[in-house]
N, C-alpha and C positions, 0 to 999 in steps of 0.2 A: 433786614430792615423792613420797616413799614413806612411806605412813602405815598404821599398824595401829590398828584400832578394836577395843577389848575390850568385849564385852557379857556379861551374866549368862547368858542363854539365849535361843534364838529363841522369842519370845512376843509377844503383841499388847499390849505395854505401851509407854507414851510414850518412854522412854529408848531402848528397842531399835528402835522403829519410826523414831525421829529418827536414831539412829546409822545405820541402813541407808539412809535417804534422803539423809543427809549424805554417806555414803560413795559413794552412786551419783552424787550431784552432783559430788563432787570427781573421781571417775573420768570423768565426762562432760566435766570441765574440763581433762582431760589428765594427772591425777595417778594414781598406782598405789596402790590401797587394798586392804588385806586385813582381813577381818573374823574375829575370833576369839571364839567363844562358849564360856563355861566349863562350863556345865551342860547336861544334855539338854533338848531341847525340839523340838516338831514344828511350829511355826508357820512358814509360808513368808514370810520377810521380803523386802521390795522391794529386793533388792540382787543385781545380776548378776555381781559380781566374785568373787574368791576368798574362800571361807568355810571356815575350819578349825573344826571341832567337836571340843573337847577331851573333852566328855562326863565331866567330873570329878564326884565324888561331893560334894555340897554339905556334907556332915557334916564333911568334912576341910578346910574352907575356911581355917581358921586355921594349918594345918600341912600343906600339900600340896606337899611337895618335888617330887614327880613333875610335878605341875601347873606349878609355877614353872619347872621345867627345860624343859617343853614349850614354854612361852612364850618362853624364852630362845632355844630353837632356831629357832623361827619368826621371831622378831625378827632374829636373826643371819643366817638363810637369806635372809630378805626384804631384808636390809641396809637396814632401816627408818631414816628420818630422825627419825620421831616416833611415840610410842605414846600413844594417847588412851583412857583408862579411863572408861566410861560410867555407872558406878554404884558403890556402896559396896564390894561384894565384888570388883569388878573392880580397884578401887584397891588393895585388900590383895594380890591376885595380881600386879598389875603391879609394885608397889613391892618386894615381897619377891623376885620373880624377878630384878629389877635389882640389889637389894642382895646377894643370894646368889650370883648367877652373872655379875654384872658387865658387862652389855651397855651400850652407849654412847648409844643413841638418846635423844632428849629425851622425858621423861615428863610427861604433862599429865593432869589429872583434870577431867572434866566434872561440875560440881556442880549437880545438877538439884533440889535440895531445901533444906530447912533442917537442916543437919547436927546442930545443938544438940539437936533433937528426939530424937536417937538416942544422945546422950551421957548415960548414967545413973550413971556412977561415975567415979572418978578413974582407975581402971585403963584403962577404954575411952577416956577423955580422953587419957591419956598415950600410949596405943598409937596413936591417931589423930594426935596431935601428931607422933609419930615418923614416920608415913606421909606427912603433909603436908610436913614438912621435907625429904623426899627428892625432892620434885617440882621440876620446872623452871617450872611455871606451873599456874594453875587457871582454868578458863572457867566462870563461874557463869551460870546461865540468867536470873537476875533481880537487880535491885539489892538486894532483900530477902535473897536467898541469899548474895550477896557480903558484905553487911553483917554477917549472922549469922556467917559464916566469919571475917571480920576480928575480931569481938568474941571469938570462940572461941579463935582462934590468932592473936594479933597479929603474930607474926613470919612470916607466910605469904610464899611466893614470889609473883612477879608474878601479879596477878589481872585477868582481863578479864571483861567482861559482854556476852554475846551471847545474846539471846532465841532461843527455838526458831523455826523456820520450817516451814511446811506447804505442801503442794501446793495450787494453786488448782483444787479439784474441788468443784463444787456438786452437791448431791443433787437428784434429780428429785422434785418434790412433786406430790401429787394435789390436785386442786381440792376441798378438803374443809373443812367447818366444824368438824370434830372436832379437839380439841386433846389431845395426849398429853404427859405429863411424862416426861422422859428423864433417865437417869443412866447415865454411862459411866465404868467404873473397876473395877479389881481388887477382889476381896472381901478387903480387908485392913483393919486398924484405922485406917490413915490416911484411908480414904475414908468412914468413919463411916456404914456402911449401917444400923446400929442407929438413929442419930438420923434418918436418911432415912426409915425406916419410921414412926417416931413423927410426923414432920411429914406424911407422906403420909396417915396414918390420920386426921388432923385435916382434911386437905384433903377427904377423902372425905365428911366430915360436911356440907360445903357443896356439893360436886360429887360426888354418888354415882356418876355414870356415867363419871367420868374414869379413865384407865388409866395406870399407871406402866410404862415399858418400861426394863428393866435389861439393859445390856450388860456382860459381864465374867465373870471366874471368879477363884478364889483360895482361900486356906485357910479363910476364913470362909463359903464358899459354902452349905454344908449348914446351918450354924448360922443364917445369915441367913434362909434359906427356911423354916426351922422356926419362926423368930420370926414371920414373916409369917403362918404358919398359926395360930399361937397367938393372934395379934392379930386374926384373922378378916378379914384384907385380902388374902390370897393370891389369891383369884379376881380381883382387880383389878390383879394384877401379871403382866406378861409377861416371863419370864426368858429373854433371848435368848442368854445365854452369850457366848463369844468369837466375834466376827464381824469379818471383814475389812471395813474401810471402813463403820462402822456408820451414818454420816450418810446413805449411800445407801440404807439399809434402813428409814429413817424415812418412813412412809407419809403421815402427816397433819401438820398444824401442830403445833408442839411448843414446850415450854419446857425448857431444860436446867437441872437442879438439881445443885448441887455443894456439899454441906454438909461438905466435907472438913475434917479437923482439921490435916492437914499437906499442903502443896503447894509446888511450885517455881514454875513458870511454865506452867500446864497448856495443852498443845496443843489439848485438847478445847474449851476456851473460844474459842481462835482459830478452830477449825473451825466452831463455833457461829456466831461473828461472820460468817465468810464465807458461811455458809448462811442468814444472817438469821434465826437462832433466838434468842429472848431467853434471858438467862442470869440466874440468881439463884445467888449464891455466898457462902460465908463468906469474910471478909477474913483469909486466912491466906497466908503465904509471898508469892510475887509476884503473887497474884490481883488485888490492888489496883492493880497496874501495868497491868492489862488492863481490869478492870471498874471504871470510874469511875461512881459511883452516879448513876443516872438520866440518865447521858450515854451510856454504852455498855452499861449493864446495871444489875443491882440488887445492892449490896453490903451484907452484913449482918455485924455483929460475931460472932466466933467463939462457937459454942455457944449463941447466943440464938435457940432454936427458935421461940419465939412471933414474934419479929420476922421470921425466915425465912418462917414461915407467912404472916404479914401481906403480905410482899412478893410471894409467889407468887400469892396471892389478888388482890392489886393488878394484877399482870400479866395474870391470867386475865380481869379485868374492865376492862382498859384500852381506851380508845378506839383506833381503828385509826390515826388521825393521830398521836397521841402515840407509840404503839408503833413505828410506821414511822420516825418521826424518830430514835428511839433505835437502831433496827436499822440504819438508813443510816449513823449515826455509827460504830457498832460495826464495820460492814463496811468503811467508809473507813479506820478505824484499822488493821484487820487487813491490808487491801491495801497500805497504806503502810508498814507496819512488820514484818510477820510472814510474808512469803512466802518460800518455800524458795530460789529463786535468789539473792535478796539475802543470805540467811543464809549460804549456801554461800560467797559471795564474801567475807563478813565472816570466816568461818572460814579461808578460803584465805589472806587477808592476815595474820590473827593467827597462824596456824600457821607461815607463812613467817617472820614476825617472831620467833617463838620459836626456830625453827631457825637463822635468820641475823639476829641482832638488830641488826646495823650496817646502817643504811639512811640515805639522804640526808634531812637535815632539811628541805631546801627542794627544790622541783622546778622544772624548766624546761618550760614548756608553750607550744606554738604553737597558737593558735586561728585556724582558717581559716574565714573568712565569705564570703558571696557578694559583697557590695560594701558601701561605706559608705552606708547608707541607714536612714531612720527606720522600720524594720520590726522586729517582735517578735524574730525569731531573732537579728538583729545587735545589737539593744539589749541583750538578755539576755546574749549572749556578751561584750559589752563590760562590762556591770555585774559579771558573774561574774569576768572577768579582773581588773577593779579590786579586787574583794574578795580574790581570790587573791593579788594583789600585796601587799595589806595584811597577808595571812597569812604573808608572807615568801617567796613563790614568785616566779619571774621569768617574765613572760608576754610573748610577742610575738604581735601581731595581724596577720594577713595577709589581704588581700581578693583574690578571683579577679578580679573585674571593677572598672573604675573607678566611682566614686560620689562624691558631694559631700555626703552626709548627715553631720550632726554626731553622733558617738557619745560616750557617757559613759565614755571611756577616755582617761586622761591622757598615754599615749605614742603615738608615731607608728604609723599603720596602713600597713603596706607593701603595695603593689599588685603583683599578678603581671602585670598588663596582658593579661588573658585576653580573648578575643573570643567572645561568645556563639555567633556563627555557626560557630565552629570548635571548639566545646566537645568534639567527639568526635575532634579532630585538632589539638589546640592544643600541639604539641611545645614551642614556645618557653616557654609558661606552665608546662607540666609541668617543664621543665628548670629554670626559675627557682625553683619550689618545691623542687625537689631541692637546688639550690645553697644556698637558705636553710636547709633542714633540715641539710645537711652542715655549714654554718657554725655554726649555733646548737646543733646536736645536742640537741633537746629530749627530755626523758623521755617526753612524750606529745604527740601530734599530735591535735587534736580537729576533725573536720569538722562544721560546724554547719548544713548543708543539703545537699540532693541534688546540686547542682552542685559543692559542696565535696567531696562523696564522690567524684564522678567524677574531679575533678582530683587529688585526693589518691591515689585507687586507681591511675590511669594513671601518675602520677609515681612511685609506689612500685614498681609492677610493671615499668616500663621502665627506671628509673634505679637501682633496687635498694637504696634506703635501707630499713633494717629497724626504725626507730623505731616503738614501739606506736602504732596508729592507733585512735581511738575515733570512732564516728559518733553524733552526737546526732540521734535520730529524732524529728521533731516533727510527723508527720502520719501518717494511715492510708495507707501506701504502696500497698496493694492498689487504692485508688481511682484511682491514676495509672498502674497497670501493667495495661493492657488487652490486651496482645499478648504471645505467647510470646517474641518477640525482646526486648521490654522486660524481661520477667521474667528471661530468660537473661543479659542484660547486667548487670542489677542483681545477680543472684546472683554474677556474676563479680567485680563491684566489691566486694560484701560479703565475698568471700573474702579481701580484703586487710586486713580489719578485725579488730582484736584484742578489741574490746568495743563494745557498742551500748547507749546510754542513751536510753530512751524517755521522752517528756514526760508521758504518761498511761497508764493501764492499758489503755485500748482500742487505743492505738497499739502498746503493748508486745505485747498478744495478737495483733494484726493481724500485726506484724513476724514474731513467733514462728511463726505459721502459714505465712507466706510463705517463711521461711528457717529451717527447724527446726534447722538445724546451728549457728545463731547466736542463742541465746537472749538477749534483752535484759535489762537491769536497769531498774527504774523510777526516774527521777530527774526530779522536777518542776522547773519554773521557780520563780523567787523574785523578789519585788519589793524595792525599797529604800525602806522607810518614811520615813526621815529626808529622803531626796531628794524624795519626794512632798509631805512636810509643808512643805518650803521652797518647792517650785515652785508649789504651790497658792496661795500668797500673792501670786504675781506678777499684774500687770495684764495685761489683753488688749486688743488694739486692734480686734478684729473687731466689726462691728455686729450683736451677737447680740440676738435678741428676748427678751422677758421670760420666757416659758415655752417651753421647746424640748426636744425629744427628740434624742439624739445617736447618730450612726453614725461610728465612727472606724476606718478601715481602707482597704485597696485597693479602688478601684472596678473590680473584676474579677469575672468570672462566679462564682468560688467564693464570694465574699462576698455575692453577690446583692443589690446595692443597688437594682436595678429591682424586685425582688420586694418590698423594704421599702417603696418608694415606693407600690406598690399598696396595701400594708397601711395606710400612712398615710392614703392617700386615702379609705379606708373609715371613718376616725375623724372624726366630724363635730363637730369643735370648732374654730371660727375662731380661737380665742385660743391654739391650740397650734401650734408650728412644728417643723420637722425640719431639723437641721443635718447635713450630710455633711462629714466632714473626711478628705481623702484624695485620691488621683489614680489614674488607671489607664485601660485601654483602653475602659471603658464610659462614661467621662465625658460624651462628646458624646451618646451615646444617652440617658443619664440626663437631661441638659439638655433634650433635645428631648421626652422624655416628661413632664418638669415643665411645659414650656410647653403641651403638647397637653392636659394636665389643668387647666391654669389655676391652677397652684399657685406661680407665680413669687414671690408675696408671702410665702408660708408655708414654702417650701423653698429652702435656700440650700446652695451647695457652696463649700467653702474648701479650699485646698491643705493638704498635710501640715504640721502645726505642730511647731515645735521643742519647745514646751512645751504639752501638751494639758491639763494639770491645772487651770488656771484656768477652762477651758471645761467640763471634766468635772464639777467640783464644783458648777456651776450648772445642770446638765442635770436635767430631770425623771427621765430614765432613760437607761441605755445600751442600745442595741438591737443584737443580733447575729443577722441572718438567714442566716448562712452555711450553705452546703452542705457545706463540708469545713473542718475545724479540727483543730488539735492540742490545745493548751491555751493560749489567748490571754492574754497578760499584761494586756491592757486589762480583762479580766474581773475579774482579781484586783485591779487598781488601782481599778476602780470599787467593788468590795467594800470595800477598805480605806478608801475615801473616803465610804463609806455611801451610795452611789448605786445605786438599783435596777437590776438587770440582767434583761432579757428576751432569751432566746436560744433558737434551735433546738437540740435535744438531739443534736448531732453531735460526733464526735471525743471529746475529753476533757471537753467542757463539762458533761455530766451528773454527772461526778465532782466538780464543785465547785458548780455551779448546780443545787441540789436543790429541786425544785418545791415551793413553799410553805414551805420551810425556810430556804434562803439565797438564793432568787431565783425567777424564773419561767422554768421550762424547758418548751419546747413541742415536740411531735412534729414532726419535720422536714417542712417543706412545708405544714403546716396554717396557712395565712394567717388563717383566721377566728379560730382560737384564739390566734394571735399577737396579732391586733388586740384581742381581748377581754383578754388579759393586760396590754396596754399601757394600756388604758382602766382596768383594775383598779388598776394601779400609780399612774396619775395621780389617780384619784378615791377610792382606798381610804382608810379612816380611819387617821390617823397611828399610832395605837397598834399596830395589826396590822402595818402596814408597818415600823415602827421595830423590832419584834422580829425580823423577817426580816433586816433590814439589820444588826442587832446580831449575829445568828448568823453572818452572812456575814463581818463585820469579824473576829470572833473566830477563825473558821476559817482565814482568811488570816494573821492574826497568829501563830497557833500553828503553822502548817504550811507556809506559802508565802513566807516572807521569805528574803532572801539570806543573812542571819545563820544561818538553819537549813539552807539548801540548799548553801551553799558548802562546808562541812565534808563533806557527803555526796559531793560531787564529788571533793574531795581524797581521801577514803577510797576511792573507786572507782578513781581514778588509781593509788593505791598498791597496790590489789588486783590491778590489771592488771599492774603492774610486778613484784609478788610472784609472779605465776603465770607 
């Protein structure tokens, strides 16, 4: 795509910063982007592409024929497919340029606020109605912004909602007990500095040594500073002005105050979430879609200054445990919903749809798995495929190697007949995959593990099919690539891939560092609640003890079953047993160690079960002593069943097992603390334990079901096709 982004001027304001980052992301994804700024400005925006500075006089914004003509010339010279206007004045310039000079590119408006707050007369309303009727589409930053626009102009063009995304950059904090109050925003009436000063003056009465740090500039700059002097509070305020990356300049612990009167979907809140800084804000615009009261922050009704003051003081006096719980939830929300790479992909798909609205309603997808086996990667691929079939898509599942495990997929799984010992030279299997792809002609090929990536990459490079290939990254690959030859081979295979979907944030960051040219998107796994509810009712025939701890997984070094046995041996409770469900190369060693410790009566090993849930729901706890993990489905399934989870904090586990909040997360290798946590789970008072189990259940229900995850995969597939 060839895209023109129009901004007001180069300045450190949310709309302009996001436009620059969006433009850079689209450029990095292979599109051509030109930035046009209307008015003079000297801020260095984070965009390395072509930037045209028109330097128009803002006094003539309603009747700037020369400015409109310059935009037409650039759009025509660039042969743009689409022009995106990033604020109110840019909307005027874009539409009037198109109406007067007649260029053909699609015109789209980025709606980053509540437009109704700026409509004060029928003349302004009618003028804006005229502008909006000339658009091909609107992209609103929040549901509140979209609803506001719908109410204002019922006959709008197609409207999309895409929240802002920001880069994952955390500030460096000092180890300080000092807490500063922070405000970031332009000195305009919307940001309500006058109200901020009144609130701060009352905070000083209770916390006389506290400091307010203000970042920003604007037309009300001098007036605001004079009011602070008149109120006698200026000595307690640090005016920092416009600063690039202000969160990196915050030295101490902090609380972000946002008493704005008008907002869209403030990126500054997202940045605070990512930096684990508490937020107190007025409930305006899309703020309530970010700040859920006492879950991700503190939300106050607009203009209720006493209530705002009360919440700030509450935060300043809050216990560390309660504060950390809210900060972790806010951070998790931001990571899952507001990071720039995912936002760029959403824009990519949406802009492509606006330019070329005809697209297939259903997709053909080939899911490549290692083998038919009761392993997490294969089970999730099968469940996802079944869901995608229900959504109207056609799925074919293909396994690389033979296997006899039963998977939850209603159609046949075709096997390539691959040989593990020939995986680097398996021409026959590579050719068979090529033949299947040529016959089915899928829109997407998804490789669901490292062996699948090898086979797909070899097949694609040798036999030349060009269907988009997605790699589902479910581990920290750096832990397996210990030699330059390994890294080189994997880099070569990754070169065949069109997209990468990582199962957890740590896997995504790890992959991005290994292969900077192929940045992944975060797409977590999901569970099937109805399936779990049905299966947990089944009877089980295993001779299980009355009270037992459960390990469910491969008996392989990465899962460390031998380490778990040593941990269990240190728990001196003769009435407590340990059950291993699984098989693998360590099974004989595990049995020998059980015998040598004299634990034959208390520790049992059973083979992999077709239905684990009747066993899981009767366990005292699920134990995961793994050394390497991605994001194990069994953890989410246990949480959904309200079974305690004790696990080492490896891979993506700490992203869901939050110690003391949703489970018991232990530093990797700390067997003593693991044993202590198991004892705590078994003997803890029910009320404390039930609260943790309820938190875990709600987290899974809200974020990790196939109902939520499957549409995310569908959207990702479409974004790959659109690009």
